C-alpha positions in Angstrom: -83.1 3.1 -6.7 -80.8 5.3 -6.8 -77.7 4.4 -9.0 -74.2 5.4 -9.9 -73.5 6.2 -13.1 -69.6 5.8 -12.9 -70.0 2.4 -13.1 -71.7 1.9 -15.8 -70.9 5.3 -18.1 -67.7 3.8 -19.7 -69.5 1.0 -21.3 -71.4 3.9 -23.8 -67.5 5.8 -24.8 -66.5 2.0 -25.7 -69.1 1.9 -27.8 -68.3 5.1 -29.7 -64.6 4.0 -29.5 -65.8 1.0 -31.1 -68.1 2.6 -34.0 -65.5 5.4 -34.8 -63.3 2.8 -35.7 -65.6 0.6 -37.4 -65.7 3.7 -39.9 -62.6 3.5 -41.2 -60.8 0.1 -42.5 -58.3 -0.7 -39.3 -55.0 -2.9 -40.7 -55.9 -5.7 -39.2 -58.4 -9.3 -39.9 -61.3 -10.1 -37.0 -60.8 -13.2 -35.5 -63.7 -15.4 -36.8 -64.0 -17.3 -34.1 -64.7 -14.5 -31.4 -67.6 -13.1 -33.9 -68.9 -16.1 -33.7 -68.8 -16.3 -30.6 -71.0 -12.8 -29.8 -73.2 -13.9 -32.7 -74.2 -17.0 -30.6 -74.1 -15.7 -27.1 -77.2 -12.9 -28.3 -79.3 -15.1 -29.0 -78.6 -17.4 -26.1 -78.7 -15.0 -23.4 -81.7 -14.7 -22.0 -83.0 -11.4 -19.6 -85.0 -13.1 -16.9 -87.8 -10.4 -15.4 -87.1 -8.4 -12.2 -88.5 -10.5 -9.0 -91.8 -9.6 -8.1 -93.0 -9.7 -4.4 -90.3 -8.9 -1.5 -89.8 -12.1 0.0 -87.7 -12.4 3.2 -84.3 -12.4 2.1 -82.9 -16.4 1.4 -79.3 -15.6 3.7 -77.3 -13.0 4.4 -76.0 -10.8 1.3 -73.6 -8.6 3.4 -70.3 -8.4 2.3 -67.8 -8.2 -0.4 -68.2 -10.1 -3.9 -65.7 -10.1 -7.2 -64.8 -11.1 -10.2 -65.5 -15.5 -10.1 -62.6 -15.3 -13.0 -60.5 -12.4 -13.2 -61.1 -9.9 -16.3 -64.5 -12.3 -17.0 -66.7 -11.1 -14.3 -68.9 -9.0 -17.0 -69.1 -10.0 -20.5 -71.0 -8.5 -22.3 -71.7 -8.5 -25.9 -73.3 -6.2 -29.1 -74.5 -6.1 -32.6 -74.8 -2.5 -34.3 -75.5 -1.5 -38.0 -73.1 1.3 -38.8 -74.7 2.4 -42.2 -73.6 -0.1 -44.3 -71.4 -2.0 -41.9 -72.1 -4.0 -39.2 -69.8 -3.8 -35.7 -69.4 -7.2 -33.5 -68.5 -6.1 -30.3 -67.1 -8.3 -27.2 -66.3 -6.5 -23.6 -65.3 -8.0 -20.3 -63.7 -6.6 -17.4 -64.0 -7.2 -13.5 -66.8 -6.1 -11.1 -66.2 -5.8 -6.9 -69.4 -5.4 -4.8 -69.4 -4.5 -1.7 -72.8 -4.5 0.4 -72.7 -2.7 3.8 -76.2 -3.1 4.5 -79.1 -4.8 4.5 -82.6 -4.0 5.6 -85.9 -5.3 4.7 -85.6 -6.3 1.1 -83.3 -3.7 0.2 -79.3 -4.2 0.1 -77.2 -1.1 -0.1 -73.4 -0.3 -0.7 -71.3 0.7 -3.6 -70.1 -1.2 -6.7 -66.7 -0.9 -8.4 -66.2 -1.6 -12.0 -62.3 -2.0 -13.5 -60.4 -3.5 -16.8 -63.0 -3.0 -18.7 -62.1 -3.7 -22.4 -63.9 -4.0 -25.8 -62.8 -5.7 -29.2 -65.0 -6.9 -32.2 -64.8 -6.4 -35.4 -66.6 -4.7 -38.2 -68.0 -6.2 -41.8 -67.6 -3.5 -44.4 -69.3 -4.2 -48.1 -66.1 -4.6 -50.3 -63.8 -4.8 -47.8 -64.3 -7.8 -46.2 -64.2 -8.0 -41.9 -61.7 -6.4 -39.9 -60.7 -5.7 -36.6 -61.7 -3.4 -34.0 -58.7 -2.9 -31.8 -59.5 -3.5 -28.0 -59.6 -0.7 -25.8 -59.3 -0.5 -22.4 -59.9 1.5 -19.1 -59.1 1.0 -15.6 -60.8 2.0 -12.4 -64.0 3.8 -12.7 -64.4 4.3 -9.1 -67.5 2.9 -6.8 -70.6 4.3 -6.8 -73.5 3.9 -4.5 -76.0 0.9 -5.0 -79.0 -0.4 -3.9 -80.6 -3.8 -4.9 -84.2 -5.2 -4.3 -84.2 -8.9 -2.9 -87.1 -10.9 -2.7 -85.8 -14.9 -1.6 -82.7 -15.5 -3.8 -83.8 -13.0 -6.6 -81.7 -9.3 -7.1 -82.7 -6.9 -8.8 -80.7 -4.3 -9.2 -82.6 -1.9 -10.9 -82.4 0.7 -14.0 -79.0 3.3 -14.6 -80.0 6.0 -17.1 -76.2 7.4 -18.6 -75.8 9.5 -21.1 -78.9 8.3 -23.3 -78.5 4.3 -22.3 -80.3 2.9 -20.2 -78.9 -0.4 -18.2 -80.4 -3.1 -16.4 -79.1 -5.7 -14.5 -81.3 -9.0 -12.0 -79.5 -12.2 -10.7 -79.3 -14.8 -8.0 -77.5 -15.9 -5.1 -76.5 -18.8 -2.6 -74.5 -18.9 -0.3 -71.2 -18.1 -2.0 -71.7 -17.1 -5.9 -74.1 -14.4 -7.3 -74.8 -14.5 -10.9 -77.3 -12.9 -13.1 -77.7 -10.7 -17.0 -76.9 -7.5 -17.6 -78.8 -5.6 -20.2 -78.3 -2.0 -21.5 -80.2 -0.4 -24.7 -78.4 2.3 -26.3 -78.8 4.9 -29.0 -77.0 2.3 -31.1 -78.9 -0.7 -29.9 -78.5 -3.4 -27.4 -75.6 -5.0 -25.9 -76.0 -8.0 -23.5 -74.4 -10.6 -21.7 -73.9 -12.2 -18.0 -72.1 -11.0 -14.4 -70.6 -13.5 -12.4 -68.8 -13.2 -8.8 -67.5 -14.6 -5.6 -68.2 -14.2 -2.0 -64.7 -12.6 -1.3 -63.5 -14.9 2.1 
């Protein structure tokens, strides 16, 4: 399936920023609650396997789907070992998914990621835990997307960008869409969830 690199390309960039900052002692104390949440989420998020088969779509997917909660349409968590240090990051942002056409078992349209922000903390032996400053980017631009449908299951496929790969799978009802997103980069795995509502 053809994918656009625009939507997902910003994530490796934000990881690099977080890791670069983690290499030095940044003035600021990391939020222990946030770091604990990252640790727990990484343990609890289960990545489903892509749907098997090509069941007829359970309902019409066409239309515009947007973040169920503003700023939290996508929430990703990562933990990386950077030399002697350990960096934990949290990223959130918005998704706008426009599905224009559904033919057979393929939905096609455009996807756009906006308001992507990453923050977290780095534990440095001998120094304690310091914060990774919040770094945000605006609109990444819309890119083409094709989604495989099987009943109410969705497979967004795998996207490869700058040495990192990401996959998205999910489910949908008449007005709700949710699922998981997993990215494998040179530094480790970032994974999380996405939650969208059909725009009225």
